[in-house]
N, C-alpha and C positions, 0 to 999 in steps of 0.2 A: 504494500500500500504506500502511496506517495504521501508524505507528511506535508501539512499545510505550511509549516515553517520553511521547508526547502523552497517552496514556490514563493514564499514571502521574501526570501533572500534574492530570488530572481527579479522580483519587481523592484526591490531596493536598488539593485545594480542598474536597472533601467532608468531610475529616477535621476533627474538632473540636479536635484537639490543636494546641497552639502551640509545643511543644518539638520542633523539627526540626533536623537536622544536615545538612551538605552532604557529598555523596559526592565521590570523587576527580574525577569528571567535572563537578562543579559543580551536580549535580541535587539538589534538596532531598530528604532522606530522612526518613521517619517510621516508627517501629515499627508504628504502627497501620496505615499504608498497606501495609506488607509482610504484616501479618496478614490484611488484606482480600484482597490478591492471592493469598494461599495458602489462602483459605477458599472452598470450593465454594459454600456457601450465600450468602455475601456477594457473591461475584462473579456469581452467578446473578441476585441482586437488582439489581445494577448493569447487567448486560447486558440484563436484561429491559426496561429503560427506554430502550434505544437503538433507533432505527428500523431496519427491515429492510436498507436499503441500507448502513448502517454495520455491522450484524451480519455480513453476508455477507463483508465485508472482514476482519473481526476473526478469522475462522477461520484466516487466514494468519499471525497473530501468533505463536502457539505451539500445540503439540499439546494442552496443557492447556486452552486456551480453546476449541479445536475440540471437545474431549471434553465440555466444559460445554455448548456450544451444541448439540451432537449428542445430548445426553442426552434420552431420551423425556419425562421429567418437565418439563425445561426447555422442550422443544418444545411440549408441551401447554399450558403456561402462556403461552408466547410467542404461540402461534397464537390463544389466547383473547383476548389483548390486541391483537394486530396481525393484520389480515386477511391470509391467505396469498395470494400471487400466483403465477400459472402462465404459462409462456411456451410458446406453440405451436411445436412442432418440425416438425410436418407431419401428414399424414393417411395412415393405413394403409388399404389396400384389401384387404378380406377377401371372397373368393369362396367362399361356402358350398357351391357345386356340387362342389368338390374334396375336401370333408371327409366322413368317414363311408363306409359301404359300401352306399349306396342302389342299387337296381336301375337307376335312371336316371342314375347317376353318370357324369359326363363327365370326360375326361382333359384336363389343362391343356396348352395348346399351348406349344411350346418358346419361342416369342416372348414369352410372358407370364411375368413373374417370380412365383415362389411367394409372396414376401413383398414387396409393392410399397409404397413410401413416396413420397407426393407431398410433397416437402420445401417448407417455408415459412420456413426459417431456415438460417443458416450451419452450425449443428450438424447439421441434417437433411441438408444437402448432404454433410457429412463422413461421416455414418453411411452414407448411400447409396453413396458412392464407395468406402468402405473394403471393401465386400464382406462385412462381418460378418453381414449379414442372410441371405445366401444359404445358410448352413448350418443355419438354424433351422426350415425347413419352412414351415407356414402359420400366420398370426396366429390366436391364440385369445383372449387377454385381455391387459390391461396394468394396472399399478398406478397409480392416479390420483395417489398421493402422491409416488412416487419414480421413475416411469418404467420400472420393470422390466417385461419382456415375458414372456408365456407363449406359447410356440409349439410346433409339433410336427407329426408325421405320424401320424394315428390309424390303427391302435392301436399302432404300433411304438415310437415314441419321443417324449418331450416334453422341452422345454428351458425354462429360465429364463435370460433374457439380462440381464446387468448393464450398463447404459449408462455407468457410471463406468469400469469396467475394459475394456469391450468384449469381455467373455468370457461364454461360455454354460456353464451347468451342466446336465448331463443328469440328469433325475429318474429314480431307480430304477424298474424295470418294475413296474407296478401288479399287484396280486394277482388282482383280479376283472375279468373282461372284460365291458364293456358295449358292445353293438352300436351303439347311438346314445346320446349323452350331452350334458350341458351341463358346462362347465368354467369355474372362476373362480380367479383368483389373489388371495390375501389377503396384503398386506404387514403385518408386525408390528413394533412398536417394541421395541427391545431396548437393552441397554447397549452403548456404543461398542466395548468390548473384544470383544464377541461378534459384532459385524458384523451384516449384514442377515439377518433371518430371515423366513420366509414359509410359507404353506400353499397347497396346491393341492387344490381340492375338485372331485370328479367326481360328478355326479348322473346316474343312469340314466334314460333316456327310453324309455318303452314306448309302444306304439301306442295310439291313442285308444280302441280297442275293448277293450284290455287294462288300462286305467287301474284303479288300486287305491288303497287308503288307506295304502299303504306305499311309501316311496321309498328305494331302495338308494343309499347314498352311500359313497364311499371318499375319505379325506383323507390327503394326504401332508404331513408336518411336516419342515421343514429342521432343526429342533432335534434330532429323534430319528432322522432319515433313514429313517423307516419309514412304511408305509401303514397306516391303520386303517379298519376296515369298520364301517358302522352301517346300521341300518334305521330310518328316520324315520317316525313315525306322523302321520297327518293326519286331520282331522275329516271330510273328504269325499274321494271318489275323484278323483284328478288324474292328469294326464300332462304331464310337462315337455316343452317344445318343443325339439327338438335343435338344437344349434349356433346358438342365438340369443344376441345380446349381452346378458348380464346386467349386474348392477351390485353392487359391494361397498361398503358404507358402514359404517365402524367395526366391521368383523368380521361384519356381517350381509350374507348373500348373497341377492340378489333375482334370480329366474329367471322367464322367461316360461313360462306353462303354457297348455295348450289351453283353449278356451272363453273366451278373453279374461280370463285371470286371471294373477296374479303369486304365485309361491311364495316364501315367506320362511323362510330358515334362519339362525338365530342361532348361529354357530360359537363364540361366547364362552361359551355355556352348554352344556358337554359332557354334563351330566346330563339335559338336557331331552329330547334325542332326538326332537324334534318339528319338523314343518314346517307353517307356517301359510299360509293362502291368502286373498288379497284380490282381489275382482273389480275389473277395470279400469273406469274411468268410461265409456269409449267405445272400441270397437274393431270394425273391420270387415275382412274378408278383403282382402288386397292393398293396404291402407293402410299408411302408414309409422308405426312405433311405436318410440320410444326411451325409455330410462331414464337418469336422471342424479341428481346430488346437488345440493340447493339450498345457498345460502349458510349456512343455519342447520342443515345436516346432515340434512335430510329427503329422502325419495325423491321425485323428480320424474318425471312421465310426460308425454311429448309425443306427440301424434297429429296426422297431417295426411293430407288427401286432395288432389285436384287443385286445390281452391279455398280451403281453409281450414286453419288450424293452431290447435290448442288445447294449452295447458299446464296441468297439474294438479299439486298437491302433496299427499302423503299425510301427514296430521297427526292427532294424537290429540285428539279432541274429547270431553271428559268421559270419558276413559279408553278411548274406542273409536276405532280407526283409520278415518278418513274422507278421501275425496278432496275437496280444495277447489280450485275452478277459479281459475287465476291470470290467464289471458288467453285470449281467443278472437279470432283475427285472420284477416281475409280477405286472401288474397294479392293480390287485385285492389286493395284499398285500400292495402296496403303498397307495391306498385309505383307506385301513383298518387302517393304521397308521396315517391317517389324517381325523378323523371322522367328524370334523366340516366342512371342505371343501367338503367332500363327501356328507354330508347331504344337505348342502347349494346349491350345484350345481347339485344334483341328478345324480351323476356319475354312479350309477348302471344301469341307463337306457340309458346312452350315451357312445359313443365310445371315448377312449383315444388314442392320437396319438403323437408320437415324432415329434417335429417341427425343432429344430435347437440346435446347441451348442452355448455357450457363447464364446466370443472372448478370445483366448489364455487360456482357462479354461478346466480343467479336472474334476472339482468338481460339475458342475451344467449343466442342460439342460433345454430348453424350451419345454413344452408339451401343447397340446390343448385338450379341452373337449367341444364339440359343438363350440360355438363362444367365449368361455372363454379361456384365455391364462394363463399359470402358469409357474413358475420356480421351478424346483425340485432339491434339494440338494442331490447328489448321495451318500454322506456319511451318512447323517442323515435320508434321505428319506422324509424330510419335504417339503411340497408343499405350495407355496404362490402364490396368484393370482397376475397377472400383470395388473394393471388398465390402460386402454387406452381410448383415445378420438377418436371417429369415428364410422361409421356405420358398425361395424364388422358383425352384424347379416344379412346384405344384401348380403354378398358374398356367392357364391356356393363353400364352402371350399374344396370340393373334387377335384375341378379343379384348385385350387390356391396354389401357393407356398407362405408361410409366412416366410419372411426373416428379422431377427433382424437388426437394423441399429444403430450403436454406435457412440458416440461422439469422437472427435479427441483424440488420445492417447498421443500426444506430441505437444508442441508449435512449430510454424514455423515462419519464418521471416515475412511472409505475414499475420499472424494471429493477429498481434497487430498493430494498427494504431497509438497508442499513446506511446510516450517514453519521459523520462525526459532528 
């Protein structure tokens, strides 16, 4: 733990004043130093210059310093200066066959957990063994920034799970019933005194034959504890793809739509009431498709079939959204550059598949070969196995979505129960 006195000396050294007195403990005191310690703006400027490994320890010094570091304005400035890092907790297994009310819906066998976590860390082991996940139903979405989970059993109940307190909050019953839908969790920055706030967005999915230029959406806000209903207009007829993993980037929701498209809904602009559509660069039935966020905050699209993987990024080129290819990689070439892993896991006889992007990363992706999970560095093409705890071999992988779950990226006022 970092002592406050050591930081006190650092501030003293920065002070231009030479008129200093000694306290009863022998520590040099300066009125300017005390003024700095009691100033939110001055302390923010000092803390902004400290590296992440130091800042994470400083939240234990006092409640005031925790509040400064947790403040959304400080957080935005800090993450602009220092690249955020994310720690993998594990992988959630989402079986879409158990969601919704399809005619061909199958029932989950008792031997299979409704919310399965393949743990890759001590925290993941603790979460799995605590039994906290058993009350939440099925995985729906998670917040990339703070690890909150959106789970539930459609259409009866939905929950938001707080990884800090290990408590779940039941969301009030929605007003409008959608037979099939897409759902996304949006984490919002707020003042430390207000705690964590969020939105849950439900978008109706109609059949391909019934697609229209309007999309019905219902949004729940934790600030108002109410649902609001909207009809979003679109320039063309679309149909959202039910229960597919979308992506939220800075309050903008990206959902898969039929016909190889992505529907874009900006929840920051409440007056707009519009949903935009962008055609994906490449898509074929039964191929793997994933969405992610790049290091510079753009939407990433990953596509793979049995032999090749392609990564694209959605950028504005002269004011127009365009897909720009980042990498085209042959799995055969990739494994040839990793002979040890290729031999060990017999990759020549097994199919390779793109799984997911890493959080806020453009350099690496998760891939799968049989029940083995790997992380692939897109610059060096080096492949490393990701060790996990759990019965991964018991899942029918072709019907499951494997979704990485990351540790909190930033301290919050509720994340620390002890302060000096």
